[in-house]
DRENDO-1510 file (C-alpha; in Angstrom, 1 decimal, always signed):
<recs>
REC; n; res; u; v; w
REC; 1; MET; -46.3; -6.9; -39.7 .
REC; 2; GLN; -45.1; -3.5; -38.9 .
REC; 3; PHE; -43.0; -1.1; -41.0 .
REC; 4; ILE; -40.7; +1.0; -38.9 .
REC; 5; ASP; -39.6; +4.2; -40.7 .
REC; 6; ALA; -36.3; +6.1; -40.1 .
REC; 7; ASP; -38.0; +8.7; -38.0 .
REC; 8; THR; -39.3; +6.0; -35.6 .
REC; 9; VAL; -35.9; +4.4; -35.5 .
REC; 10; HIS; -34.2; +7.6; -34.5 .
REC; 11; SER; -36.7; +8.7; -32.0 .
REC; 12; SER; -36.8; +5.2; -30.3 .
REC; 13; LEU; -33.1; +4.6; -29.6 .
REC; 14; ASN; -30.4; +6.1; -27.5 .
REC; 15; TYR; -26.7; +5.1; -27.4 .
REC; 16; PRO; -26.2; +4.2; -23.7 .
REC; 17; ASP; -29.2; +1.7; -23.8 .
REC; 18; LEU; -28.3; +0.3; -27.1 .
REC; 19; MET; -24.5; -0.2; -26.1 .
REC; 20; ASP; -25.9; -2.0; -22.9 .
REC; 21; ALA; -28.0; -4.2; -25.1 .
REC; 22; PHE; -25.0; -5.0; -27.3 .
REC; 23; GLU; -22.9; -5.9; -24.3 .
REC; 24; LEU; -25.6; -8.2; -23.0 .
REC; 25; ALA; -26.1; -9.8; -26.4 .
REC; 26; HIS; -22.3; -10.5; -26.9 .
REC; 27; ARG; -22.4; -12.4; -23.6 .
REC; 28; GLN; -24.5; -15.0; -25.3 .
REC; 29; GLU; -23.6; -17.7; -27.9 .
REC; 30; PRO; -22.7; -16.0; -31.2 .
REC; 31; PRO; -25.6; -16.4; -33.8 .
REC; 32; ARG; -25.1; -17.9; -37.1 .
REC; 33; ILE; -24.0; -15.2; -39.6 .
REC; 34; GLU; -23.8; -15.2; -43.4 .
REC; 35; ARG; -22.5; -12.3; -45.6 .
REC; 36; SER; -22.4; -11.8; -49.3 .
REC; 37; LEU; -21.1; -9.0; -51.3 .
REC; 38; LEU; -21.7; -8.4; -55.0 .
REC; 39; ALA; -19.3; -5.9; -56.4 .
REC; 40; PRO; -18.7; -4.8; -60.0 .
REC; 41; PRO; -15.5; -5.9; -61.8 .
REC; 42; PRO; -12.5; -3.7; -60.8 .
REC; 43; GLY; -12.1; -0.5; -62.8 .
REC; 44; THR; -15.7; -0.5; -64.1 .
REC; 45; ARG; -17.3; +1.4; -61.3 .
REC; 46; PRO; -16.2; +3.7; -58.5 .
REC; 47; ASP; -14.3; +1.9; -55.6 .
REC; 48; GLY; -16.6; +0.9; -52.8 .
REC; 49; GLU; -19.7; +0.1; -54.8 .
REC; 50; GLY; -21.5; -3.1; -53.8 .
REC; 51; PHE; -24.7; -4.9; -52.9 .
REC; 52; LEU; -24.4; -6.5; -49.6 .
REC; 53; VAL; -26.8; -9.1; -47.9 .
REC; 54; HIS; -26.3; -9.8; -44.3 .
REC; 55; SER; -28.4; -12.6; -42.7 .
REC; 56; CYS; -28.3; -13.7; -39.1 .
REC; 57; TRP; -30.0; -16.4; -37.1 .
REC; 58; ALA; -30.2; -16.8; -33.3 .
REC; 59; PRO; -32.2; -20.2; -33.2 .
REC; 60; GLY; -35.3; -19.9; -31.2 .
REC; 61; ARG; -34.9; -16.2; -30.6 .
REC; 62; ALA; -34.9; -14.2; -33.8 .
REC; 63; MET; -33.7; -14.1; -37.4 .
REC; 64; GLY; -33.2; -11.3; -39.8 .
REC; 65; VAL; -31.7; -10.1; -43.1 .
REC; 66; LYS; -30.4; -6.8; -44.3 .
REC; 67; MET; -30.1; -5.8; -48.0 .
REC; 68; ALA; -27.9; -2.8; -48.6 .
REC; 69; ILE; -26.6; -1.0; -51.5 .
REC; 70; ALA; -23.3; +1.1; -51.3 .
REC; 71; LEU; -22.8; +3.8; -53.9 .
REC; 72; PRO; -20.0; +6.1; -52.6 .
REC; 73; ASP; -20.6; +8.7; -55.4 .
REC; 74; ASN; -23.9; +9.6; -53.8 .
REC; 75; ALA; -21.8; +11.7; -51.5 .
REC; 76; LYS; -21.2; +14.1; -54.4 .
REC; 77; ARG; -24.9; +14.6; -55.1 .
REC; 78; ASP; -26.8; +17.7; -53.9 .
REC; 79; ASP; -30.0; +16.0; -53.0 .
REC; 80; GLY; -28.7; +14.2; -49.8 .
REC; 81; ILE; -29.2; +10.7; -50.9 .
REC; 82; PRO; -27.1; +8.6; -48.6 .
REC; 83; SER; -24.1; +6.6; -49.9 .
REC; 84; VAL; -25.4; +3.5; -48.1 .
REC; 85; GLN; -29.2; +2.6; -48.3 .
REC; 86; ALA; -30.8; -0.5; -46.9 .
REC; 87; VAL; -33.9; -2.4; -45.7 .
REC; 88; TYR; -34.1; -4.8; -42.8 .
REC; 89; GLN; -36.5; -7.7; -42.3 .
REC; 90; LEU; -37.0; -9.2; -38.8 .
REC; 91; PHE; -38.5; -12.6; -38.3 .
REC; 92; ASP; -40.0; -14.2; -35.2 .
REC; 93; GLY; -37.5; -16.8; -33.8 .
REC; 94; GLU; -40.1; -19.5; -32.9 .
REC; 95; THR; -42.7; -19.2; -35.8 .
REC; 96; GLY; -40.5; -17.8; -38.6 .
REC; 97; SER; -43.3; -15.2; -39.3 .
REC; 98; PRO; -42.1; -11.8; -40.6 .
REC; 99; SER; -42.6; -9.4; -37.7 .
REC; 100; MET; -41.1; -6.1; -38.5 .
REC; 101; THR; -39.7; -4.4; -41.7 .
REC; 102; ILE; -37.3; -1.6; -40.7 .
REC; 103; ASP; -35.6; +1.2; -42.6 .
REC; 104; GLY; -32.2; -0.3; -42.9 .
REC; 105; THR; -30.4; +2.9; -43.5 .
REC; 106; ALA; -31.3; +4.2; -40.1 .
REC; 107; LEU; -30.7; +0.9; -38.5 .
REC; 108; THR; -27.2; +0.7; -40.0 .
REC; 109; LEU; -26.2; +4.1; -38.6 .
REC; 110; TRP; -27.3; +3.2; -35.1 .
REC; 111; LYS; -25.8; -0.3; -35.1 .
REC; 112; THR; -22.5; +0.9; -36.6 .
REC; 113; ALA; -22.0; +3.7; -34.1 .
REC; 114; ALA; -23.1; +1.6; -31.1 .
REC; 115; ASP; -20.6; -0.9; -32.0 .
REC; 116; SER; -17.8; +1.6; -32.1 .
REC; 117; GLY; -19.1; +3.1; -28.9 .
REC; 118; LEU; -19.0; -0.2; -27.1 .
REC; 119; GLY; -15.5; -0.8; -28.4 .
REC; 120; SER; -14.4; +2.6; -26.9 .
REC; 121; ARG; -16.1; +1.8; -23.7 .
REC; 122; LEU; -14.1; -1.4; -23.3 .
REC; 123; LEU; -10.8; -0.2; -24.8 .
REC; 124; SER; -10.3; +3.6; -24.6 .
REC; 125; ARG; -8.8; +5.3; -21.6 .
REC; 126; ASP; -11.4; +6.2; -18.9 .
REC; 127; ASP; -9.9; +9.8; -18.7 .
REC; 128; ALA; -10.0; +10.4; -22.4 .
REC; 129; LYS; -10.5; +14.2; -23.1 .
REC; 130; ALA; -10.2; +14.8; -26.8 .
REC; 131; LEU; -12.1; +13.0; -29.6 .
REC; 132; LEU; -11.1; +13.4; -33.3 .
REC; 133; MET; -13.8; +12.5; -36.0 .
REC; 134; ILE; -12.3; +11.8; -39.3 .
REC; 135; GLY; -14.9; +12.0; -42.0 .
REC; 136; ALA; -18.1; +13.9; -42.4 .
REC; 137; GLY; -20.6; +11.6; -43.9 .
REC; 138; ALA; -23.9; +10.3; -42.6 .
REC; 139; LEU; -22.1; +8.3; -39.8 .
REC; 140; ALA; -20.1; +11.2; -38.3 .
REC; 141; PRO; -22.9; +12.7; -36.0 .
REC; 142; HIS; -23.8; +9.2; -34.8 .
REC; 143; LEU; -20.2; +8.2; -34.1 .
REC; 144; ILE; -19.6; +11.3; -32.2 .
REC; 145; LYS; -22.8; +10.7; -30.0 .
REC; 146; ALA; -21.8; +7.1; -29.4 .
REC; 147; HIS; -18.3; +8.0; -28.3 .
REC; 148; LEU; -19.6; +10.7; -26.1 .
REC; 149; ALA; -22.0; +8.1; -24.5 .
REC; 150; ALA; -19.0; +5.7; -24.1 .
REC; 151; ARG; -16.9; +8.4; -22.5 .
REC; 152; PRO; -18.9; +11.3; -21.0 .
REC; 153; GLY; -15.7; +12.9; -19.9 .
REC; 154; LEU; -14.7; +13.9; -23.4 .
REC; 155; GLU; -14.3; +17.7; -23.4 .
REC; 156; ARG; -12.9; +18.5; -26.9 .
REC; 157; ILE; -14.3; +17.3; -30.2 .
REC; 158; LEU; -12.3; +17.8; -33.4 .
REC; 159; ILE; -13.5; +16.9; -36.8 .
REC; 160; TRP; -11.5; +16.8; -40.2 .
REC; 161; ASN; -12.8; +16.1; -43.7 .
REC; 162; ARG; -11.2; +16.6; -47.0 .
REC; 163; THR; -14.1; +18.9; -48.0 .
REC; 164; GLN; -14.4; +21.2; -45.0 .
REC; 165; SER; -17.7; +22.4; -46.0 .
REC; 166; ARG; -19.2; +19.0; -45.2 .
REC; 167; CYS; -18.1; +19.4; -41.6 .
REC; 168; GLU; -20.7; +22.2; -41.2 .
REC; 169; THR; -23.4; +19.8; -42.0 .
REC; 170; VAL; -22.3; +17.5; -39.2 .
REC; 171; LEU; -22.1; +20.5; -36.7 .
REC; 172; ALA; -25.6; +21.5; -37.5 .
REC; 173; GLN; -26.9; +18.0; -36.4 .
REC; 174; LEU; -25.2; +18.1; -33.0 .
REC; 175; ASP; -25.8; +20.2; -29.9 .
REC; 176; THR; -22.2; +20.3; -28.8 .
REC; 177; ASP; -19.1; +22.4; -29.5 .
REC; 178; ILE; -17.0; +20.9; -32.3 .
REC; 179; GLU; -13.7; +22.3; -33.7 .
REC; 180; ILE; -13.1; +22.0; -37.5 .
REC; 181; VAL; -9.4; +21.3; -38.0 .
REC; 182; GLU; -7.2; +21.6; -41.1 .
REC; 183; ASP; -4.0; +19.9; -40.1 .
REC; 184; LEU; -4.9; +16.2; -39.7 .
REC; 185; ASN; -1.6; +14.9; -38.4 .
REC; 186; ALA; -1.6; +17.6; -35.7 .
REC; 187; ALA; -5.2; +16.6; -34.6 .
REC; 188; VAL; -4.2; +12.9; -34.5 .
REC; 189; SER; -1.3; +13.8; -32.2 .
REC; 190; GLU; -3.7; +15.5; -29.8 .
REC; 191; ALA; -6.6; +13.0; -29.7 .
REC; 192; ASP; -7.2; +10.4; -27.1 .
REC; 193; VAL; -9.9; +8.8; -29.2 .
REC; 194; ILE; -9.9; +8.8; -33.1 .
REC; 195; THR; -12.8; +7.5; -35.0 .
REC; 196; VAL; -12.6; +7.2; -38.8 .
REC; 197; ALA; -15.5; +6.8; -41.2 .
REC; 198; THR; -14.3; +7.3; -44.8 .
REC; 199; MET; -14.0; +5.6; -48.1 .
REC; 200; ALA; -10.2; +6.0; -48.0 .
REC; 201; THR; -7.9; +3.7; -49.9 .
REC; 202; VAL; -4.8; +5.5; -48.7 .
REC; 203; PRO; -4.2; +5.5; -44.9 .
REC; 204; LEU; -5.3; +8.8; -43.2 .
REC; 205; VAL; -4.1; +7.9; -39.6 .
REC; 206; LEU; -0.3; +7.7; -39.5 .
REC; 207; GLY; +1.0; +5.7; -36.6 .
REC; 208; ARG; +4.0; +8.0; -35.9 .
REC; 209; TYR; +1.6; +10.8; -34.8 .
REC; 210; LEU; -0.4; +8.7; -32.2 .
REC; 211; LYS; +0.0; +9.7; -28.7 .
REC; 212; PRO; +0.6; +7.0; -25.9 .
REC; 213; GLY; -2.7; +5.7; -24.8 .
REC; 214; ALA; -4.7; +6.6; -27.9 .
REC; 215; HIS; -7.6; +4.5; -29.1 .
REC; 216; VAL; -8.3; +4.3; -32.8 .
REC; 217; ASP; -11.7; +3.3; -34.1 .
REC; 218; LEU; -11.7; +2.3; -37.8 .
REC; 219; VAL; -15.1; +2.2; -39.2 .
REC; 220; GLY; -15.2; +2.9; -42.9 .
REC; 221; GLY; -13.1; +0.4; -44.8 .
REC; 222; TYR; -15.1; -2.7; -45.7 .
REC; 223; THR; -13.3; -4.1; -48.7 .
REC; 224; PRO; -9.7; -5.4; -49.1 .
REC; 225; ASN; -8.5; -2.3; -51.1 .
REC; 226; MET; -9.8; +0.3; -48.5 .
REC; 227; ARG; -7.4; +1.5; -45.8 .
REC; 228; GLU; -7.8; +4.1; -43.0 .
REC; 229; ALA; -4.6; +3.5; -40.8 .
REC; 230; ASP; -1.1; +2.8; -41.9 .
REC; 231; ASP; +1.3; -0.1; -41.0 .
REC; 232; GLU; +2.9; +1.9; -38.2 .
REC; 233; THR; -0.5; +2.2; -36.5 .
REC; 234; MET; -1.0; -1.5; -36.6 .
REC; 235; ARG; +2.5; -2.2; -35.5 .
REC; 236; ARG; +2.3; +0.0; -32.4 .
REC; 237; ALA; -1.2; -1.1; -31.4 .
REC; 238; GLN; -3.0; -3.8; -29.6 .
REC; 239; ILE; -5.5; -4.8; -32.1 .
REC; 240; TYR; -9.2; -5.9; -31.6 .
REC; 241; VAL; -12.1; -6.5; -34.0 .
REC; 242; ASN; -15.8; -6.4; -33.5 .
REC; 243; TYR; -16.2; -10.0; -34.7 .
REC; 244; ARG; -13.5; -12.4; -35.9 .
REC; 245; GLY; -15.8; -14.2; -38.3 .
REC; 246; ALA; -17.1; -11.1; -40.0 .
REC; 247; THR; -13.8; -9.0; -40.2 .
REC; 248; ILE; -10.6; -10.8; -40.5 .
REC; 249; GLY; -9.6; -11.5; -44.0 .
REC; 250; GLU; -12.2; -9.1; -45.6 .
REC; 251; VAL; -11.0; -5.6; -44.8 .
REC; 252; GLY; -7.8; -3.9; -46.0 .
REC; 253; ASP; -6.8; -2.5; -42.5 .
REC; 254; LEU; -6.1; -6.1; -41.6 .
REC; 255; THR; -5.5; -7.9; -44.7 .
REC; 256; GLN; -2.9; -5.4; -46.1 .
REC; 257; PRO; -0.6; -5.4; -43.2 .
REC; 258; MET; -0.9; -9.1; -42.8 .
REC; 259; GLU; +0.1; -9.6; -46.4 .
REC; 260; ALA; +3.0; -7.4; -45.8 .
REC; 261; GLY; +4.2; -9.3; -42.7 .
REC; 262; VAL; +3.6; -6.3; -40.4 .
REC; 263; ILE; +1.0; -8.2; -38.2 .
REC; 264; GLY; -0.2; -11.8; -38.1 .
REC; 265; LEU; -3.4; -13.5; -36.8 .
REC; 266; GLY; -1.8; -13.8; -33.5 .
REC; 267; ASP; -1.8; -10.1; -33.2 .
REC; 268; ILE; -5.6; -9.9; -33.0 .
REC; 269; GLN; -6.1; -9.8; -29.3 .
REC; 270; GLY; -9.8; -10.6; -29.4 .
REC; 271; ASP; -13.3; -9.4; -30.4 .
REC; 272; LEU; -16.3; -8.2; -28.7 .
REC; 273; PHE; -17.5; -11.6; -27.8 .
REC; 274; ASP; -14.1; -12.2; -26.1 .
REC; 275; LEU; -14.0; -8.9; -24.3 .
REC; 276; CYS; -17.7; -9.1; -23.1 .
REC; 277; ASN; -17.0; -12.6; -21.7 .
REC; 278; GLY; -13.6; -11.9; -20.1 .
REC; 279; ARG; -11.7; -14.0; -22.6 .
REC; 280; ALA; -9.7; -10.9; -23.6 .
REC; 281; LYS; -8.5; -8.4; -21.0 .
REC; 282; GLY; -8.7; -5.2; -23.1 .
REC; 283; ARG; -6.4; -2.3; -22.3 .
REC; 284; LEU; -3.7; -3.3; -19.9 .
REC; 285; SER; -1.9; +0.1; -19.4 .
REC; 286; ALA; -2.5; +3.9; -19.7 .
REC; 287; ASP; +0.1; +4.2; -22.4 .
REC; 288; GLU; -1.0; +1.3; -24.6 .
REC; 289; ILE; -2.3; +2.2; -28.0 .
REC; 290; THR; -5.5; +0.2; -29.1 .
REC; 291; VAL; -7.0; -0.2; -32.5 .
REC; 292; TYR; -10.6; -1.4; -32.8 .
REC; 293; LYS; -11.7; -2.5; -36.4 .
REC; 294; ASN; -15.5; -2.1; -36.7 .
REC; 295; GLY; -16.2; -4.6; -39.5 .
REC; 296; GLY; -20.0; -4.6; -39.1 .
REC; 297; GLY; -21.8; -7.9; -39.3 .
REC; 298; GLY; -25.4; -9.1; -39.5 .
REC; 299; HIS; -25.4; -10.0; -35.8 .
REC; 300; LEU; -25.2; -6.3; -34.9 .
REC; 301; ASP; -28.2; -5.6; -37.3 .
REC; 302; LEU; -30.2; -8.3; -35.4 .
REC; 303; PHE; -29.1; -7.1; -32.0 .
REC; 304; THR; -30.2; -3.6; -33.0 .
REC; 305; ALA; -33.6; -4.8; -34.4 .
REC; 306; GLU; -34.3; -6.9; -31.4 .
REC; 307; HIS; -33.6; -3.9; -29.0 .
REC; 308; LEU; -35.7; -1.6; -31.2 .
REC; 309; ALA; -38.6; -4.1; -31.1 .
REC; 310; ASP; -38.2; -4.2; -27.2 .
REC; 311; CYS; -38.4; -0.5; -27.1 .
REC; 312; LEU; -41.5; -0.2; -29.3 .
REC; 313; ASN; -43.3; -3.0; -27.4 .
REC; 314; ARG; -42.8; -1.5; -24.0 .
REC; 315; PRO; -46.1; -0.4; -22.4 .
</recs>
């Protein structure tokens, strides 16, 4: 059994190929997915803390499980320990033998960003020119790279974070010009693609500022009390999710406007399986606003682990 460390994960993958692998995998029958989240009682620990276990089984092909711990307060530390840390175990689909243990933190960065990149490839405008990154955590450089892979014509990259000094850390990891912005609403009004990866519980993207044709990629919120976009955003947009079975009913960006009667289940236009198989049409006009909720899921971990194994086993 191999152990694949973070450096090997990062050096073996690239976003164009991983997104292609995701698109191909989504054309197949969805695998069986299970998700469990252990969270402390409300009010006893910081919002967003939890221990997640994602398991996925594609019968006859592969199976895997990821164990992840989310500790948002790690972002306040000076030693660089990530807020989300994980380990992933891949099993052989025919024999059940453990085949590869992978640094799950690195795997999570790649699978999350590639998922958003594929969503942008299928939903954002072909002529998108300006990208706004909201949040400056570990995911930010990966999301920027994935969106650039999805839309190579992007010419202007903006970044906003409550603590501006953290934006400098993101800039140091990327070989591209990026503008740090102070006025979030003004930046939202200028952006063609907006990607959000935060722990926000109060919406940051306000729908009244979105320009016609904007694409909004919501990544960070993974609990019912977390929220990155407001009701007006959801009211104006055509809404898509990465996977109906792993997203709807679990994340605040959907459950909160549903509970308020702003949107209903019928307003969810489709997921990646629908888009990749032609069951959902995607963007229908240049002025249409699209929202893509990236809710994660164990299938994405498995797809990434399978692709990584293929990359490492090539002669």
